C-alpha positions as CSV (number, residue, x, y, z in Angstrom):
1,X,4.9,-17.7,-62.2
2,X,3.2,-16.3,-59.1
3,X,-0.3,-15.1,-59.3
4,X,-1.3,-11.6,-58.3
5,X,-2.9,-12.8,-55.0
6,X,0.3,-14.7,-54.1
7,X,2.4,-11.6,-54.7
8,X,0.0,-9.4,-52.6
9,X,0.3,-12.0,-49.8
10,X,4.1,-11.9,-49.9
11,X,4.2,-8.1,-49.9
12,X,1.7,-7.9,-47.0
13,X,3.7,-10.6,-45.0
14,X,6.9,-8.7,-45.5
15,X,5.2,-5.4,-44.5
16,X,3.8,-6.9,-41.3
17,X,7.2,-8.4,-40.4
18,X,9.0,-5.1,-40.8
19,X,6.2,-3.2,-38.9
20,X,6.5,-5.8,-36.1
21,X,10.3,-5.3,-35.8
22,X,10.0,-1.5,-35.9
23,X,7.3,-1.6,-33.2
24,X,9.5,-3.8,-31.0
25,X,12.5,-1.5,-31.5
26,X,10.4,1.6,-30.6
27,X,9.1,-0.2,-27.5
28,X,12.6,-1.2,-26.3
29,X,14.1,2.2,-27.1
30,X,12.5,3.7,-23.9
31,X,14.9,1.7,-21.8
32,X,17.9,3.7,-23.0
33,X,16.1,7.0,-22.5
34,X,17.3,8.6,-19.3
35,X,14.7,9.5,-16.6
36,X,15.2,11.6,-13.5
37,X,11.8,12.6,-12.1
38,X,11.5,14.7,-8.9
39,X,8.5,16.0,-6.9
40,X,7.6,17.6,-3.6
41,X,4.2,17.1,-2.0
42,X,3.1,18.6,1.3
43,X,-0.1,18.4,3.2
44,X,-1.8,21.8,3.3
45,X,-5.1,21.2,5.2
46,X,-7.2,18.3,6.2
47,X,-10.8,18.1,7.5
48,X,-12.8,15.2,8.7
49,X,-16.6,15.6,8.6
50,X,-19.6,13.3,8.6
51,X,-22.0,13.3,5.8
52,X,-22.5,11.7,2.4
53,X,-19.0,11.3,0.9
54,X,-20.4,11.0,-2.6
55,X,-23.7,12.0,-4.3
56,X,-24.5,8.3,-4.7
57,X,-23.8,7.4,-1.1
58,X,-26.8,5.9,0.7
59,X,-25.7,6.6,4.2
60,X,-23.7,9.1,6.2
61,X,-20.1,8.3,7.0
62,X,-16.9,10.0,8.1
63,X,-14.8,11.3,5.2
64,X,-11.7,13.3,4.7
65,X,-11.1,16.4,2.6
66,X,-7.4,16.9,1.9
67,X,-5.7,19.9,0.4
68,X,-2.1,19.7,-0.7
69,X,0.8,21.6,-2.3
70,X,2.5,19.9,-5.3
71,X,5.6,20.7,-7.3
72,X,6.9,18.3,-9.9
73,X,9.5,18.0,-12.6
74,X,8.7,14.8,-14.5
75,X,9.7,16.2,-17.9
76,X,12.1,13.3,-18.4
77,X,9.1,10.9,-18.5
78,X,8.0,12.4,-21.8
79,X,10.1,10.8,-24.4
80,X,9.4,10.5,-28.1
81,X,7.4,7.3,-27.5
82,X,5.2,8.8,-24.7
83,X,1.6,9.4,-25.5
84,X,0.4,10.6,-22.1
85,X,1.1,10.2,-18.4
86,X,-1.6,9.5,-15.9
87,X,-0.6,11.3,-12.7
88,X,-2.3,10.6,-9.4
89,X,-1.9,11.1,-5.7
90,X,-2.9,8.5,-3.1
91,X,-3.4,8.8,0.6
92,X,-2.0,5.8,2.4
93,X,-3.3,5.1,6.0
94,X,-3.5,2.2,8.4
95,X,-6.6,-0.1,8.1
96,X,-9.0,-0.4,10.9
97,X,-7.7,-3.9,11.6
98,X,-4.0,-4.5,12.4
99,X,-4.2,-7.8,10.4
100,X,-4.9,-6.0,7.2
101,X,-2.5,-4.1,4.9
102,X,-2.6,-0.3,4.8
103,X,-5.4,1.3,2.8
104,X,-4.9,3.5,-0.2
105,X,-7.3,5.9,-1.8
106,X,-6.8,8.3,-4.7
107,X,-7.5,12.0,-3.9
108,X,-6.4,13.6,-7.2
109,X,-5.5,12.7,-10.7
110,X,-4.7,14.2,-14.1
111,X,-4.0,13.2,-17.6
112,X,-0.9,14.9,-18.9
113,X,-0.6,14.6,-22.7
114,X,2.6,14.9,-24.6
115,X,3.2,17.9,-26.9
116,X,2.2,15.9,-29.9
117,X,-0.9,14.2,-28.8
118,X,-4.1,15.5,-30.3
119,X,-6.1,17.7,-28.0
120,X,-8.9,16.1,-26.0
121,X,-11.3,17.6,-23.4
122,X,-10.2,15.0,-20.8
123,X,-6.6,16.4,-20.8
124,X,-5.5,18.4,-17.8
125,X,-5.1,22.1,-17.9
126,X,-2.8,23.7,-15.3
127,X,-4.3,26.7,-13.5
128,X,-2.7,30.0,-14.3
129,X,0.2,31.1,-12.2
130,X,-0.5,33.7,-9.6
131,X,2.6,35.7,-10.5
132,X,1.8,35.9,-14.2
133,X,-1.3,36.7,-16.3
134,X,-0.6,33.6,-18.3
135,X,0.1,30.0,-17.3
136,X,3.5,29.1,-15.9
137,X,6.2,27.5,-18.0
138,X,4.8,24.1,-17.5
139,X,1.2,25.0,-18.5
140,X,-0.8,25.5,-21.6
141,X,-1.5,29.2,-22.4
142,X,-4.7,31.0,-21.5
143,X,-5.9,30.8,-25.1
144,X,-5.6,27.0,-24.8
145,X,-7.5,27.0,-21.5
146,X,-10.4,28.9,-23.1
147,X,-10.5,26.5,-26.0
148,X,-11.4,23.7,-23.6
149,X,-15.0,24.8,-23.8
150,X,-14.9,24.7,-27.6
151,X,-15.4,21.6,-29.7
152,X,-12.0,22.0,-31.4
153,X,-8.9,24.2,-31.4
154,X,-7.5,26.2,-34.3
155,X,-4.3,24.9,-36.0
156,X,-2.4,28.1,-35.2
157,X,-3.3,27.9,-31.5
158,X,-2.3,24.3,-31.3
159,X,1.1,24.9,-32.9
160,X,1.8,27.8,-30.5
161,X,0.8,25.8,-27.5
162,X,2.9,22.9,-28.5
163,X,6.0,25.1,-28.6
164,X,5.5,26.4,-25.0
165,X,3.9,23.5,-23.3
166,X,5.9,21.5,-20.8
167,X,3.6,18.8,-19.4
168,X,6.1,17.6,-16.8
169,X,6.2,20.8,-14.7
170,X,3.4,21.3,-12.2
171,X,3.2,23.8,-9.4
172,X,0.0,23.6,-7.3
173,X,-0.7,25.4,-4.1
174,X,-3.5,24.5,-1.7
175,X,-4.9,22.3,-4.4
176,X,-8.4,20.9,-3.7
177,X,-8.9,17.2,-4.0
178,X,-10.9,15.6,-6.8
179,X,-12.1,12.9,-4.5
180,X,-13.0,12.8,-0.8
181,X,-12.0,9.6,0.9
182,X,-13.5,7.3,3.5
183,X,-13.3,3.7,4.6
184,X,-15.6,0.7,4.1
185,X,-16.4,1.0,7.8
186,X,-17.2,4.7,7.4
187,X,-14.7,5.7,10.1
188,X,-11.6,7.6,9.3
189,X,-11.2,10.2,12.1
190,X,-8.2,10.0,14.4
191,X,-6.3,7.5,12.2
192,X,-2.6,8.1,12.5
193,X,0.6,7.7,10.4
194,X,-1.0,8.6,7.0
195,X,1.0,9.9,4.0
196,X,0.4,11.3,0.6
197,X,2.3,9.8,-2.4
198,X,2.7,10.8,-6.0
199,X,2.3,8.0,-8.6
200,X,2.1,7.8,-12.4
201,X,1.4,5.5,-15.3
202,X,3.2,6.2,-18.5
203,X,1.2,5.3,-21.6
204,X,3.3,5.0,-24.7
205,X,2.4,5.1,-28.3
206,X,3.9,1.6,-28.7
207,X,4.9,-0.8,-25.9
208,X,4.0,-1.6,-22.3
209,X,2.6,0.6,-19.6
210,X,5.2,1.8,-17.1
211,X,4.3,2.4,-13.5
212,X,6.0,4.6,-10.8
213,X,9.6,3.5,-10.2
214,X,11.1,4.6,-6.8
215,X,14.3,2.7,-7.3
216,X,17.1,3.2,-9.9
217,X,16.9,0.9,-12.9
218,X,19.6,1.4,-15.5
219,X,19.3,4.9,-16.9
220,X,16.0,5.4,-15.1
221,X,16.5,7.2,-11.8
222,X,13.9,6.5,-9.1
223,X,11.5,9.2,-8.1
224,X,13.2,11.8,-5.9
225,X,10.7,12.9,-3.2
226,X,7.1,12.5,-4.1
227,X,6.0,11.5,-0.5
228,X,4.7,13.7,2.2
229,X,5.6,13.6,5.9
230,X,3.3,11.4,7.9
231,X,0.3,13.1,9.5
232,X,-2.8,12.2,11.5
233,X,-6.4,12.6,10.6
234,X,-8.1,15.0,13.0
235,X,-10.9,13.9,15.4
236,X,-14.4,14.3,14.3
237,X,-16.0,17.1,16.2
238,X,-19.6,17.7,17.0
239,X,-21.8,20.0,14.9
240,X,-21.3,23.6,15.9
241,X,-17.8,23.1,17.3
242,X,-14.9,25.1,15.9
243,X,-11.8,23.7,14.1
244,X,-10.8,22.2,10.9
245,X,-12.4,18.9,11.7
246,X,-15.8,20.2,12.6
247,X,-18.7,17.8,12.2
248,X,-20.3,20.0,9.6
249,X,-17.7,21.8,7.5
250,X,-18.5,24.8,5.3
251,X,-19.6,23.9,1.8
252,X,-17.0,26.2,0.4
253,X,-14.2,24.5,2.3
254,X,-15.3,21.0,1.3
255,X,-15.6,21.6,-2.5
256,X,-13.7,19.2,-4.7
257,X,-11.8,20.0,-7.9
258,X,-13.9,19.3,-10.9
259,X,-12.0,17.3,-13.6
260,X,-13.1,16.1,-16.9
261,X,-15.5,13.5,-15.6
262,X,-18.3,15.1,-17.6
263,X,-16.5,13.7,-20.7
264,X,-16.6,10.2,-19.4
265,X,-17.2,7.7,-22.1
266,X,-15.2,9.7,-24.7
267,X,-11.8,8.1,-25.4
268,X,-8.8,10.0,-24.2
């Protein structure tokens, strides 16, 4: 007759086997979930100035401040196994040397949680729509936005927001960047043939991370749009000159969007 310890080991072994098969099934189920993401991104304004690109920079360098318009419908990326989507925009431009591949730099990013993920301060809150006193259909309500400053949300507020929240719909106009970009050489003015691209990383509850797909794969349609027209960085102008690329831009014009970096170190 088996001892109690042997029986516990058999039960635990059976449980872990079943849990493993269930986890594999959940991870593979995303392949049969249709996806049809679409997006439109346009350059709104660009300035090239010379100064300290970041507060920790030790020397002055040329850096670009890029504003953009963004409209997305990536709702299909949020399946039942999606925990959150890390959305980011990169600026791609030629390197200073023709022998090197094009450079890429992130200018904006956001963590888009699913409806059922517990609230965290690092999560993105869409700005209110200009045509409505409350957020647009793809945003959290104003009450949710105010709750960002609080340590926790009430259960009633969370349930109301979950019903109206569509994390895949974004509509941003003249959006400020979160990051100003430069190059290792400190020269970015007058570079040509640059583009803005939308990218994402899907983080599931169970399974592998999934990056941006621009080509069709089974039931997954490639991203439709999501890339701006090519543009050129303006020339760096001397201090006191007029124009978007003036050597010393107004501080108001060069502000960046503050994200949740203040919560760095806290798990998302």
